[in-house]
C-alpha positions in Angstrom: -157.0 62.7 -11.3 -157.4 65.6 -8.8 -156.1 68.6 -10.7 -157.4 67.9 -14.2 -160.5 65.7 -13.6 -161.5 66.9 -10.1 -161.9 63.3 -8.9 -161.3 62.2 -5.3 -158.6 59.5 -5.2 -159.0 56.5 -2.8 -156.1 55.4 -0.7 -155.5 52.5 1.6 -156.3 53.3 5.2 -153.5 51.2 6.5 -150.6 52.0 4.0 -151.8 55.2 2.4 -151.1 53.7 -1.1 -153.2 54.8 -4.0 -156.0 52.3 -4.8 -157.5 51.6 -8.3 -160.7 53.5 -7.3 -161.9 57.1 -7.4 -165.0 59.1 -6.4 -166.7 61.6 -8.5 -169.7 63.9 -8.0 -172.5 64.4 -10.5 -175.2 67.0 -10.4 -178.8 66.2 -11.2 -180.6 63.0 -12.3 -178.2 60.6 -14.0 -177.6 57.0 -15.0 -174.9 55.9 -12.6 -173.6 53.3 -15.0 -173.2 55.7 -17.9 -171.5 58.4 -15.7 -169.2 55.8 -14.1 -168.1 54.4 -17.5 -167.7 57.8 -19.0 -165.5 59.0 -16.1 -163.5 55.8 -16.2 -162.9 56.2 -19.9 -161.7 59.8 -19.5 -159.4 58.9 -16.7 -158.0 55.9 -18.5 -157.2 58.0 -21.5 -155.4 60.5 -19.3 -153.4 57.8 -17.7 -152.6 56.2 -21.1 -151.3 59.6 -22.2 -149.1 59.9 -19.1 -147.9 56.3 -19.6 -146.9 57.1 -23.2 -145.1 60.3 -22.3 -143.3 58.6 -19.4 -142.2 55.8 -21.7 -140.8 58.3 -24.2 -139.0 60.2 -21.4 -137.4 57.1 -19.9 -135.6 56.3 -23.1 -133.2 59.0 -22.2 -131.3 60.1 -19.1 -132.3 63.4 -17.5 -129.1 65.0 -18.5 -130.0 64.5 -22.2 -133.0 66.9 -21.8 -130.8 69.8 -20.7 -129.8 70.8 -24.2 -133.5 70.8 -25.2 -134.1 73.8 -22.9 -132.8 76.0 -25.8 -136.1 75.5 -27.5 -138.0 77.1 -24.6 -137.9 80.9 -24.6 -137.6 82.6 -21.3 -137.6 86.2 -22.6 -136.6 87.7 -25.9 -133.9 89.9 -24.3 -132.8 87.3 -21.8 -132.6 84.2 -24.0 -133.9 80.7 -23.6 -134.4 78.6 -20.5 -131.0 77.0 -21.3 -129.4 80.5 -21.1 -131.2 81.2 -17.9 -130.1 78.0 -16.2 -126.5 78.5 -17.4 -126.6 81.8 -15.6 -127.9 80.1 -12.4 -125.1 77.6 -12.7 -122.5 80.3 -13.0 -123.6 82.1 -9.7 -124.4 79.3 -7.3 -120.9 78.9 -5.9 -120.6 82.5 -4.9 -124.2 82.7 -3.8 -123.7 79.8 -1.5 -121.1 81.8 0.4 -123.3 84.9 0.4 -126.0 82.8 2.0 -123.6 81.7 4.7 -123.8 78.0 3.6 -120.8 75.8 4.1 -118.6 75.8 1.0 -118.3 72.0 1.3 -121.7 71.5 -0.3 -120.8 73.6 -3.4 -119.9 70.5 -5.5 -123.4 69.0 -4.9 -125.0 72.4 -5.6 -123.1 72.7 -8.9 -124.0 69.2 -10.0 -127.7 69.9 -9.2 -127.5 73.3 -11.0 -126.2 71.5 -14.2 -129.5 69.6 -14.3 -131.9 72.0 -12.8 -135.1 72.6 -14.8 -134.1 70.0 -17.4 -137.5 68.3 -16.9 -139.2 71.3 -18.5 -138.3 69.8 -21.8 -139.6 66.3 -21.0 -142.8 65.1 -22.7 -144.6 64.5 -19.4 -143.9 67.9 -18.0 -144.8 69.6 -21.3 -148.2 67.9 -21.1 -148.6 68.1 -17.3 -146.8 71.3 -16.3 -147.7 71.0 -12.6 -145.3 68.0 -12.4 -142.2 70.2 -13.0 -139.7 69.5 -10.3 -141.5 66.3 -9.2 -140.5 64.6 -12.4 -137.0 66.0 -12.2 -136.5 64.3 -8.8 -138.1 61.1 -10.1 -136.0 60.9 -13.2 -132.8 61.8 -11.3 -133.4 59.0 -8.8 -134.2 56.6 -11.7 -130.8 57.6 -13.3 -129.1 56.7 -10.0 -128.1 60.2 -9.0 -127.6 61.0 -5.3 -130.8 61.7 -3.4 -129.5 65.2 -2.3 -129.2 66.2 -6.0 -132.6 64.8 -6.8 -134.2 66.6 -3.9 -132.6 69.9 -5.0 -134.0 69.5 -8.5 -137.4 69.3 -6.9 -136.8 72.1 -4.3 -135.8 74.7 -6.9 -139.5 75.0 -7.8 -140.6 75.6 -4.2 -142.8 77.3 -3.1 -145.2 76.8 -6.0 -148.3 78.2 -4.5 -149.7 79.6 -1.2 -149.3 77.1 1.6 -146.7 75.1 -0.2 -143.7 73.6 1.4 -140.3 75.3 1.2 -136.8 74.0 0.2 -134.9 72.6 3.2 -131.7 71.3 1.8 -128.7 73.6 1.3 -128.6 72.8 -2.4 -132.4 73.3 -2.8 -132.2 76.7 -1.0 -129.3 78.0 -3.2 -131.0 76.9 -6.4 -134.4 78.3 -5.5 -132.8 81.6 -4.5 -130.6 81.8 -7.5 -133.4 81.1 -9.9 -135.6 83.8 -8.4 -132.9 86.4 -8.3 -132.1 85.7 -11.9 -135.8 86.2 -12.9 -136.1 89.4 -10.8 -132.9 91.1 -12.0 -133.3 90.0 -15.7 -136.9 90.9 -16.0 -136.6 94.2 -14.2 -133.7 95.0 -16.4 -135.7 94.1 -19.5 -138.4 96.6 -18.5 -141.0 94.0 -17.3 -141.8 95.6 -13.9 -145.3 94.7 -12.7 -147.9 97.5 -12.6 -150.7 97.9 -10.1 -153.0 95.8 -12.3 -150.6 93.6 -14.4 -147.9 91.2 -13.4 -147.5 88.8 -16.4 -144.3 87.2 -15.2 -145.5 86.7 -11.6 -142.7 88.8 -10.1 -144.7 89.5 -6.9 -145.2 85.8 -6.4 -141.5 85.2 -7.2 -140.2 87.8 -4.7 -142.7 86.8 -2.0 -141.5 83.2 -2.4 -137.9 84.4 -2.2 -138.4 86.1 1.2 -140.4 83.1 2.5 -137.5 80.8 1.6 -135.0 83.1 3.5 -137.2 83.6 6.5 -138.3 80.0 6.8 -134.7 78.8 6.6 -133.4 81.5 8.9 -131.1 82.9 6.3 -129.8 86.5 6.2 -128.0 87.7 3.1 -126.9 91.0 1.6 -129.6 91.3 -1.0 -127.8 94.1 -2.9 -124.6 92.1 -3.1 -126.5 89.0 -4.3 -128.4 91.0 -7.0 -125.1 92.6 -8.1 -123.6 89.2 -8.5 -126.5 88.0 -10.6 -126.6 91.2 -12.6 -123.0 90.5 -13.8 -124.1 87.4 -15.7 -127.1 88.9 -17.5 -127.0 89.3 -21.3 -128.2 92.9 -20.9 -126.8 95.9 -19.0 -128.2 96.1 -15.5 -127.7 99.6 -13.9 -127.5 100.3 -10.2 -131.0 101.9 -10.5 -132.4 98.6 -11.5 -130.8 96.8 -8.6 -132.1 99.4 -6.2 -135.5 99.0 -7.7 -135.4 95.3 -7.2 -134.2 95.8 -3.6 -137.2 98.0 -2.9 -139.6 95.6 -4.6 -138.4 92.6 -2.5 -138.5 94.7 0.6 -142.1 95.5 0.0 -142.8 91.7 -0.2 -140.9 91.2 3.1 -143.1 93.9 4.5 -146.2 92.2 3.2 -145.0 88.8 4.6 -144.6 90.3 8.1 -147.9 92.1 8.0 -149.6 88.9 6.8 -148.2 87.2 10.0 -150.2 89.7 12.1 -147.4 92.1 13.0 -148.3 95.8 13.4 -147.6 97.7 10.2 -145.8 100.6 12.0 -143.5 98.1 13.8 -142.8 96.4 10.5 -141.9 99.7 8.8 -139.6 100.8 11.6 -137.8 97.4 11.6 -137.3 97.4 7.9 -135.8 100.9 7.9 -132.8 99.3 9.7 -132.9 95.6 8.8 -134.5 95.1 5.4 -131.2 93.7 4.1 -131.3 90.9 6.8 -134.5 89.0 6.0 -134.7 86.5 8.8 -133.3 89.0 11.4 -135.9 91.5 10.3 -138.7 88.9 10.7 -137.4 87.8 14.1 -137.0 91.4 15.3 -140.4 92.4 14.1 -142.0 89.5 16.0 -140.1 90.4 19.1 -141.0 94.0 18.8 -144.6 93.1 18.4 -144.5 91.2 21.6 -142.6 93.9 23.4 -145.0 96.6 22.3 -147.6 95.1 24.6 -145.4 95.5 27.7 -145.4 98.4 30.1 -141.8 99.3 29.3 -142.6 100.0 25.6 -144.2 103.5 26.1 -141.4 104.4 28.5 -138.7 103.7 26.0 -140.6 105.4 23.2 -141.0 108.5 25.3 -137.4 108.4 26.4 -136.1 108.4 22.9 -138.6 110.8 21.5 -137.5 113.7 23.7 -133.9 114.0 22.4 -135.2 113.4 18.9 -137.7 116.3 19.2 -135.0 118.6 20.6 -132.3 118.0 17.9 -134.9 118.0 15.0 -134.2 121.1 12.9 -131.0 122.0 14.7 -127.8 122.5 12.8 -125.6 119.8 14.3 -122.3 119.3 12.6 -121.4 115.6 11.9 -117.9 116.4 13.2 -119.1 117.4 16.6 -117.9 114.9 19.3 -119.0 114.8 22.9 -116.3 116.3 25.2 -116.7 115.1 28.8 -114.5 117.8 30.1 -117.1 120.4 29.0 -119.9 118.9 31.1 -121.0 121.3 33.9 -123.7 119.3 35.6 -123.8 115.8 37.1 -126.8 115.0 35.0 -124.8 115.4 31.8 -122.1 113.1 33.2 -124.7 110.6 34.3 -126.4 110.5 30.9 -123.0 110.2 29.1 -122.0 107.3 31.3 -125.3 105.6 30.8 -125.1 106.1 27.0 -121.6 104.6 26.9 -122.8 101.5 28.9 -125.9 101.2 26.7 -124.2 101.6 23.3 -121.6 99.0 24.2 -124.5 96.4 24.2 -126.1 97.6 20.9 -124.7 96.4 17.6 -126.3 96.0 14.1 -127.6 92.5 14.8 -128.7 93.1 18.4 -131.8 91.2 19.6 -134.8 93.1 21.0 -134.3 91.8 24.6 -130.7 93.2 24.7 -131.8 96.4 23.0 -134.6 96.9 25.6 -132.2 96.2 28.5 -129.7 98.7 27.1 -132.4 101.3 26.5 -133.8 101.0 30.0 -130.4 102.2 31.3 -131.1 105.6 29.7 -134.7 106.3 30.9 -133.8 107.8 34.4 -130.6 109.6 33.3 -132.6 111.2 30.4 -135.4 112.3 32.7 -132.9 113.8 35.2 -131.1 115.5 32.3 -134.2 117.2 30.9 -135.3 118.2 34.4 -132.1 119.9 35.4 -130.1 120.8 32.2 -130.9 123.7 29.8 -129.7 122.4 26.4 -129.6 125.7 24.5 -127.1 127.3 26.8 -125.7 130.7 25.9 -122.1 129.4 25.8 -121.8 127.9 22.2 -119.3 125.3 23.3 -121.5 124.0 26.1 -124.6 124.2 23.9 -123.0 122.3 21.0 -121.7 119.7 23.4 -125.1 119.0 24.8 -126.7 118.8 21.4 -123.9 116.3 20.4 -124.8 114.3 23.4 -128.5 114.2 22.6 -127.6 113.4 19.0 -125.7 110.3 20.2 -128.6 109.2 22.4 -131.2 109.7 19.6 -129.2 107.8 17.0 
């Protein structure tokens, strides 16, 4: 009624149930009776079609439609939709663990994967494609399947459009992620990368939906590991170059998502340089950094870190150089080294911005004292190299 005919449905104010009425708008001088009957006839015909298709579908169980997916081509190099969903079914168990989801739900996820997308071959979804997922859930419940499986069959399609809801159940999250990863890896491997003006397979939308699912559900997972897992079940060879290309493509969508949320572009870029492979953590960090950038401590820390970076830039610093505290000549060197050790003990790959700031503030005064009283490029090579190694530690 809404999507195809552009009618306004009428619902009960008290219960919210759909009532047997609708509102339509006509432009110009009309005969209300003629227009009313005409619109009613069109809508009645649409509903009769839907009733006919529904009656046909309900003569079978949902599981019986699974095999019919072989008649729907996904891609000539990647097989049919049946082939695609078999690949998804093969990776969901391992992907569940990669996503950090309790392995106890794997049986439910595998049962849902065995039916996922089966409604694409039903008559009603063939005619009304926007009902994909919705009918899978309905038919699953009609067949007496557990609600968690039925919900996952719907959630694999989410999000379908901008502003849509996201999968919330563990099974739905795994299926939605697995389906999108399979599309990205397979289609990139088949040479279907989108261009600046053409994206026939909607890969930008697919990858944007992927990062939305991860961020909304507070999931971090190793994207490269997950893509490698999915690549192993593809019918074509997937090189590491393809996986790296997909990683960069998805990272750009994560960048877009964070910028769309109003976070400064430079902050987003700097965060993704370190945390692109941890999608929710990157989102959380970028938001915290955006808030921190408005505080008075932000320019102090930026300046404190930029000074050692400027000094070591272009210097030949051997990776094997280690700081030797016995070589220190000045108290300022010792103080900076001590502050560094205290700060670095608080910083780890998943550190939050608050802890990072607290650790960084420990270095501001020691760095200022160091640069005011210590000549880095001393004539003695051992002392010079030791000071450069110290600054290298601080800068990194």
